[in-house]
C-alpha positions in Angstrom: 8.0 -64.4 -68.9 8.7 -61.5 -66.6 6.2 -58.6 -66.7 7.1 -54.9 -66.5 5.9 -53.1 -63.3 2.8 -51.0 -63.8 4.4 -47.8 -62.7 6.9 -48.1 -65.7 3.9 -48.1 -68.1 2.4 -45.2 -66.2 5.7 -43.2 -66.6 5.8 -44.0 -70.4 2.2 -43.0 -70.8 2.6 -39.8 -69.0 5.6 -38.8 -70.9 4.3 -39.8 -74.4 0.9 -38.4 -74.1 1.9 -34.8 -73.7 4.6 -35.3 -76.5 1.8 -36.6 -78.9 -0.5 -33.7 -77.9 2.2 -31.2 -78.7 2.9 -32.8 -82.1 -0.8 -32.7 -82.9 -1.1 -29.1 -81.7 2.0 -28.1 -83.7 0.6 -29.5 -87.0 -2.6 -27.8 -86.4 -0.7 -24.5 -86.0 1.3 -25.2 -89.1 -2.0 -26.1 -91.0 -3.3 -22.5 -90.1 0.0 -20.9 -91.2 -0.1 -22.7 -94.6 -3.5 -21.2 -95.0 -2.0 -17.7 -94.5 0.8 -18.4 -97.0 -1.8 -19.7 -99.6 -3.8 -16.6 -99.3 -0.6 -14.5 -99.7 0.3 -16.4 -102.9 -3.1 -16.0 -104.3 -3.1 -12.3 -103.6 0.4 -11.8 -105.0 -0.2 -13.8 -108.1 -1.3 -10.8 -110.1 2.2 -9.4 -109.6 3.8 -12.5 -110.8 1.5 -12.5 -113.8 2.7 -9.0 -114.7 6.3 -10.1 -114.3 6.0 -13.3 -116.3 3.9 -12.1 -119.3 4.6 -8.3 -119.5 7.9 -7.3 -117.9 9.8 -10.4 -119.2 7.8 -10.4 -122.5 10.8 -9.4 -124.7 13.4 -11.5 -122.8 15.7 -13.4 -125.1 15.6 -16.7 -122.9 12.2 -18.4 -123.6 13.3 -21.3 -121.3 13.8 -19.0 -118.3 10.4 -17.3 -119.0 8.5 -20.6 -119.4 10.1 -22.2 -116.2 9.3 -19.1 -114.2 5.7 -18.9 -115.3 5.3 -22.6 -114.6 6.7 -22.2 -111.2 4.4 -19.3 -110.3 1.4 -21.1 -111.7 2.3 -24.1 -109.7 2.5 -22.0 -106.6 -0.9 -20.7 -107.3 -2.5 -24.1 -108.0 -1.1 -25.8 -104.9 -2.4 -22.8 -102.8 -5.9 -23.2 -104.3 -5.8 -26.9 -103.7 -4.8 -26.4 -100.1 -7.5 -23.8 -99.5 -10.0 -26.3 -101.0 -8.7 -29.0 -98.6 -8.9 -26.6 -95.7 -12.4 -25.7 -96.5 -13.9 -29.1 -97.3 -11.5 -31.8 -96.1 -10.3 -30.7 -92.7 -10.3 -34.2 -91.3 -7.4 -35.2 -93.6 -4.3 -36.2 -91.7 -2.7 -32.8 -91.1 0.8 -34.2 -90.8 0.7 -35.6 -94.3 -0.8 -32.4 -95.8 1.7 -30.1 -93.9 4.7 -32.2 -95.0 3.6 -32.3 -98.7 3.1 -28.6 -98.8 6.4 -27.7 -97.1 8.0 -30.1 -99.7 6.3 -28.3 -102.5 7.5 -24.8 -101.2 11.0 -26.1 -100.9 10.7 -27.5 -104.5 9.5 -24.2 -105.8 12.4 -22.4 -104.1 15.0 -24.8 -105.4 13.5 -24.9 -109.0 13.3 -21.1 -109.0 17.0 -20.7 -108.1 18.1 -23.5 -110.5 16.0 -21.7 -113.2 17.5 -18.4 -112.2 21.0 -19.7 -113.3 19.8 -19.3 -116.9 19.3 -15.6 -116.5 20.3 -13.9 -113.1 22.9 -16.4 -111.9 21.7 -16.0 -108.2 20.1 -18.5 -105.7 18.2 -15.9 -103.8 14.8 -17.7 -104.2 16.1 -20.9 -102.6 17.8 -19.1 -99.7 14.6 -17.1 -99.0 12.4 -20.3 -99.1 14.9 -22.0 -96.7 14.8 -19.2 -94.2 11.1 -18.8 -94.5 10.4 -22.4 -93.9 12.8 -22.4 -91.0 11.1 -19.4 -89.3 7.5 -19.9 -90.3 7.2 -23.8 -90.4 9.1 -25.2 -87.3 8.1 -28.9 -87.9 9.7 -31.8 -86.1 13.4 -31.5 -86.6 13.9 -35.0 -87.9 11.2 -34.6 -90.5 12.6 -31.2 -91.5 16.1 -32.5 -91.7 14.9 -35.2 -94.1 13.1 -32.6 -96.2 16.1 -30.2 -96.2 18.6 -33.0 -97.2 16.4 -34.3 -100.0 15.7 -30.8 -101.5 19.3 -29.8 -101.0 20.5 -32.8 -102.9 18.0 -31.9 -105.7 19.2 -28.3 -105.7 23.0 -29.1 -105.7 22.4 -31.6 -108.6 20.5 -29.1 -110.7 22.9 -26.3 -109.9 25.8 -28.6 -110.9 24.0 -29.3 -114.2 23.2 -25.7 -115.0 26.3 -23.9 -113.5 29.4 -24.7 -115.6 31.8 -22.3 -113.8 33.5 -24.4 -111.2 34.3 -21.7 -108.6 30.8 -20.2 -109.1 29.2 -23.5 -108.4 31.4 -24.2 -105.4 30.6 -20.7 -104.0 26.9 -21.1 -104.4 26.9 -24.7 -103.1 28.7 -23.5 -99.9 26.4 -20.5 -99.5 23.3 -22.5 -99.9 24.5 -25.2 -97.6 25.3 -22.7 -94.9 21.9 -21.2 -95.3 20.4 -24.6 -95.0 22.2 -25.2 -91.8 21.2 -21.9 -90.4 17.6 -22.4 -91.4 17.6 -25.8 -89.7 19.0 -24.3 -86.4 16.4 -21.5 -86.5 13.6 -24.1 -87.0 15.1 -26.3 -84.2 15.2 -23.3 -81.9 11.6 -22.2 -82.6 10.4 -25.9 -82.4 12.1 -26.3 -79.0 10.7 -23.0 -77.8 7.2 -23.9 -78.8 7.5 -27.4 -77.3 8.7 -26.0 -74.0 5.9 -23.4 -74.0 3.4 -26.1 -74.7 4.8 -28.3 -72.0 4.6 -25.4 -69.5 1.0 -24.6 -70.5 0.1 -28.3 -70.1 1.7 -28.4 -66.6 0.0 -25.2 -65.7 -3.4 -26.7 -66.9 -2.7 -29.8 -64.8 -1.8 -27.7 -61.8 -5.0 -25.7 -62.3 -7.1 -28.9 -62.4 -5.4 -30.2 -59.3 -5.9 -26.9 -57.6 -9.6 -26.8 -58.5 -10.0 -30.5 -57.3 -8.3 -29.7 -54.0 -10.3 -26.5 -53.9 -13.6 -28.3 -54.1 -12.6 -31.0 -51.7 -11.9 -28.5 -48.8 -14.3 -29.0 -46.0 -14.8 -25.3 -45.3 -16.0 -22.5 -47.5 -13.2 -21.4 -49.8 -13.3 -18.4 -52.2 -10.7 -17.1 -54.7 -11.1 -13.5 -55.8 -9.2 -11.1 -58.0 -7.1 -8.6 -56.0 -7.8 -5.7 -58.2 -11.6 -5.8 -58.7 -12.9 -8.3 -56.2 -14.4 -10.6 -58.8 -14.9 -14.2 -57.6 -12.9 -16.6 -59.8 -13.5 -19.8 -57.9 -15.9 -20.8 -55.1 -16.4 -24.2 -53.7 -19.7 -25.9 -52.9 -19.5 -25.1 -49.1 -19.0 -21.4 -50.0 -21.9 -21.2 -52.4 -24.1 -22.8 -49.8 -22.9 -20.7 -47.0 -23.3 -17.4 -48.8 -26.4 -18.5 -50.7 -24.6 -17.8 -54.0 -24.6 -19.3 -57.5 -21.5 -18.5 -59.5 -21.8 -18.8 -63.3 -19.4 -17.9 -66.1 -21.9 -15.5 -67.7 -22.5 -13.6 -64.5 -19.4 -13.2 -62.4 -20.0 -12.4 -58.8 -18.6 -9.4 -56.8 -16.7 -10.5 -53.6 -17.1 -7.0 -51.9 -19.6 -8.4 -49.5 -16.6 -10.2 -47.8 -15.4 -6.9 -46.4 -17.2 -4.3 -44.3 -15.9 -1.3 -46.2 -13.7 -0.4 -49.1 -11.1 1.0 -46.6 -11.0 -2.3 -44.8 -10.4 -4.2 -48.0 -7.6 -1.7 -49.0 -6.0 -2.3 -45.5 -6.2 -6.1 -46.0 -4.6 -5.8 -49.4 -1.8 -3.7 -48.1 -1.1 -6.2 -45.3 -1.1 -9.1 -47.7 1.4 -7.3 -50.0 3.7 -7.0 -47.0 3.0 -10.3 -45.1 1.6 -12.6 -47.9 -1.0 -14.0 -45.5 -3.4 -13.0 -42.7 -4.6 -15.6 -40.2 -7.6 -15.5 -37.9 -9.2 -12.2 -39.2 -12.6 -11.9 -37.5 -15.3 -9.9 -39.1 -19.1 -9.8 -39.1 -20.6 -10.3 -42.6 -24.1 -9.7 -44.1 -24.9 -13.1 -45.5 -28.5 -12.2 -46.5 -30.5 -9.0 -46.0 -31.9 -10.6 -42.9 -28.9 -12.7 -41.7 -25.5 -11.6 -40.3 -22.8 -14.0 -39.2 -19.4 -13.8 -37.5 -16.6 -15.5 -39.6 -12.9 -16.0 -39.1 -11.0 -15.4 -42.4 -7.6 -16.9 -43.4 -6.3 -14.9 -46.3 -3.5 -15.8 -48.7 -2.0 -13.7 -51.5 -1.6 -16.2 -54.5 -0.8 -16.2 -58.2 -3.5 -17.8 -60.2 -3.3 -17.9 -64.0 -0.7 -15.1 -63.9 -3.1 -12.9 -61.8 -2.6 -11.6 -58.3 -5.5 -13.1 -56.3 -6.7 -13.5 -52.7 -7.5 -17.0 -51.4 -10.0 -16.7 -48.6 -10.8 -19.6 -46.2 -14.0 -19.0 -44.1 -14.8 -20.4 -40.7 -18.1 -19.7 -39.1 -17.6 -18.5 -35.5 -21.2 -17.1 -34.9 -21.9 -19.6 -32.1 -18.5 -18.9 -30.5 -19.2 -15.2 -30.7 -22.6 -15.7 -29.0 -20.9 -17.7 -26.2 -18.3 -15.0 -25.9 -21.0 -12.3 -25.7 -22.8 -14.4 -23.0 -19.5 -14.7 -21.1 -18.9 -10.9 -21.5 -22.4 -10.3 -20.3 -22.0 -12.4 -17.2 -18.6 -10.8 -16.5 -19.8 -7.2 -17.1 -23.4 -7.0 -16.2 -25.5 -7.4 -13.1 -27.7 -10.4 -13.7 -30.6 -9.1 -11.5 -30.9 -5.6 -13.0 -29.2 -5.9 -16.4 -27.0 -2.8 -15.8 -23.2 -2.8 -15.5 -21.8 -4.5 -12.5 -19.4 -3.1 -9.9 -16.3 -4.2 -11.7 -17.2 -2.8 -15.0 -18.4 0.5 -13.6 -15.3 1.1 -11.5 -13.2 0.1 -14.4 -14.9 2.8 -16.5 -14.3 5.5 -13.9 -10.7 4.4 -13.6 -10.1 4.8 -17.3 -11.5 8.3 -17.2 -9.3 9.3 -14.2 -6.2 7.7 -15.9 -6.9 9.3 -19.4 -5.0 12.5 -18.4 -5.7 15.4 -20.9 -8.2 13.1 -22.8 -10.4 12.5 -19.7 -13.9 13.8 -19.8 -15.8 15.9 -17.2 -18.4 14.0 -15.4 -20.8 14.1 -12.5 -21.5 10.9 -10.4 -24.7 10.4 -8.6 -24.5 8.0 -5.7 -27.9 6.3 -5.1 -29.0 4.3 -2.1 -32.4 2.6 -2.2 -34.4 3.5 1.0 -35.9 0.8 3.2 -34.7 -2.3 1.2 -34.0 -4.3 4.3 -37.4 -3.6 5.7 -39.0 -4.7 2.3 -37.1 -7.9 2.5 -38.1 -8.6 6.0 -41.8 -7.8 5.5 -42.4 -9.2 2.0 -39.4 -11.5 1.2 -36.3 -11.2 -1.0 -38.2 -11.7 -4.2 -40.2 -8.5 -3.5 -36.9 -6.8 -2.5 -35.4 -7.8 -5.9 -38.5 -6.4 -7.5 -38.0 -3.1 -5.7 -34.3 -3.0 -7.0 -35.4 -3.8 -10.6 -38.1 -1.3 -10.5 -35.8 1.5 -9.4 -33.1 0.5 -12.1 -35.8 0.4 -14.9 -37.1 3.8 -13.8 -33.6 5.4 -13.6 -32.6 3.9 -17.0 -35.7 5.5 -18.6 -34.6 8.9 -17.3 -30.9 9.1 -18.3 -29.5 9.6 -21.8 -27.4 7.2 -23.9 -24.2 9.1 -22.9 -24.9 8.3 -19.2 -23.9 5.1 -17.5 -25.7 3.4 -14.6 -24.0 0.5 -12.7 -24.7 -1.4 -9.5 -22.2 -0.7 -6.8 -23.5 -3.5 -4.6 -26.7 -4.5 -2.8 -29.0 -1.4 -2.8 -26.3 1.0 -4.0 -26.0 2.3 -7.5 -23.9 4.9 -9.4 -25.0 7.1 -12.3 -22.1 8.6 -14.3 -23.4 11.7 -16.1 -21.2 12.8 -19.1 -21.3 16.3 -20.7 -23.8 17.7 -18.3 -23.8 20.5 -15.7 -25.0 20.0 -12.2 -28.4 21.7 -12.8 -29.1 19.3 -15.6 -28.2 16.3 -13.4 -30.4 17.5 -10.6 -33.3 17.9 -13.1 -32.8 14.3 -14.1 -32.9 13.1 -10.5 -36.0 15.3 -9.8 -37.7 13.5 -12.7 -36.7 10.1 -11.2 -38.1 11.1 -7.9 -41.4 12.2 -9.4 -41.8 8.9 -11.2 -41.2 7.1 -7.9 -43.9 9.1 -6.3 -46.3 8.4 -9.2 -45.6 4.6 -8.7 -46.3 4.9 -5.0 -49.5 6.8 -5.8 -50.9 3.9 -7.9 -50.7 1.5 -4.9 -49.6 -1.2 -7.3 -46.6 -2.3 -5.3 -46.7 -3.5 -1.7 -43.6 -1.3 -1.0 -42.9 2.4 -1.2 -40.1 3.4 -3.6 -37.6 6.1 -2.7 -33.8 6.7 -2.7 -31.2 9.0 -1.3 -28.7 10.7 -3.6 -25.3 12.2 -3.4 -23.2 13.9 -6.1 -19.6 14.7 -7.0 -18.6 16.8 -9.9 -15.2 15.8 -11.5 -13.3 18.0 -13.7 -10.3 17.1 -15.8 -7.0 17.9 -14.1 -8.4 17.3 -10.6 -5.9 15.2 -8.6 -8.1 12.8 -6.8 -8.5 9.0 -6.4 -11.5 7.0 -7.4 -12.0 5.9 -3.7 -12.0 9.4 -2.6 -14.6 10.4 -5.3 -16.9 7.6 -4.1 -16.4 8.4 -0.5 -17.4 12.1 -1.0 -20.5 11.2 -3.1 -21.3 8.7 -0.4 -21.1 11.3 2.3 -23.4 13.6 0.3 -25.8 10.7 -0.1 -25.7 9.9 3.6 -26.8 13.4 4.4 -29.9 13.0 2.4 -30.4 9.5 4.0 -30.4 11.0 7.4 -33.0 13.5 6.4 -35.1 10.6 5.0 -34.9 8.7 8.3 -35.9 11.8 10.5 -38.9 12.3 8.2 -39.9 8.7 8.6 -39.8 9.0 12.3 -42.0 12.1 12.4 -44.5 10.5 10.1 -47.0 8.1 11.4 -48.0 5.1 9.4 -51.3 5.2 7.6 -53.2 1.9 7.5 -53.8 0.8 3.9 -55.6 -2.4 2.9 -53.3 -2.9 -0.1 -50.0 -1.9 1.3 -48.1 -1.9 4.6 -45.9 1.0 5.3 -43.3 1.0 8.0 
């Protein structure tokens, strides 16, 4: 015997399970609606009681009064029975209970209209019940059609027996049949709408479950936040471990820490609204009070459960940033002294000269360390390096944060003084010279520290090249260098047990 392929059974199961779930859900909804109708009948029964036993007390048709009272009492009894079942026997099959009660309501409507032929001659009760059932109780169309046809046959038969006028019977039969068809079409429309709505919700639920599954399987930290208030909706295990967070339903977490400032967040939201996604957005985040890390964010504007949300993928680039900083340091700083190197310093000055009206006034001080070659020859290059570092350290301690020191090359350095007048610059240099003399006086170094200085004062708007500025400052420095050399020639060396002076 040939067996069916497994995927066929899978398709059957996947299609039948949601259908059965909808039927069960629909009967639960109808069960609740019958409860509401039962309460309504109970609370409106005093009105029926007044009509039955007071307003119609003197009516000449006792059969009509008896039947009407019996119908109203029957409605009250079945309502009380249902509420008893609802309270104590909720586990009864809801399909059976719902079908029985809808049948009872239809019977009450049909019986009321048949009874009405004895007095009023209208079929309003039956028509109202048909429309009410169609709107309020959209059961399965097949079951409803069976109920409608059975009740309608009962109604037409009773109407035929009571209504002796041929044309009146024919008119009422046509009107009631038309109402039945309309009621059935209304019920069919509502049922189809509820079924489609339920199916869409189930698909949305399955999509959400798949989304959550993929969300948690992602190897990098992933966070989903609301766009309007930054509340974290979803966060996978990698994200909770990376940010040292624990997300619970009772205490929703705020995702503001993902952005430096509120302004940055608004800028990102504006970009997302326009571009829908942002790739490779680098930012430094405060992970804990004592820990900061560099991350690269990938942001997507997504719709999650009918809410505008931001899906954020996080990649740690802290090590990459450290390597980048190291490379920048090697490319921009002099490794011996730790100050800016020639390339960075000249680039800074070039930017100032090319800034036009936005350029700043500055004074450069061209520095040349005296007797470096002699120190190298007498004590070795390591001692010469120490002389250079000592000079740089001293200079750095006597300039402000706005000023820039860079190594031009060998024993030549440049200080760029910003927002200072020449007298202020000369005072700084005077302080540097004084400290050099104090170091020499301690006899802690085998060499004598001194330097020659030259200045150039640049003012915005001056037409001059960078090469010319350095040349003019170098010339001024050379004048002082010559004075230093003549002074060395006139001064005789003094023997010293701790230091050799040449």
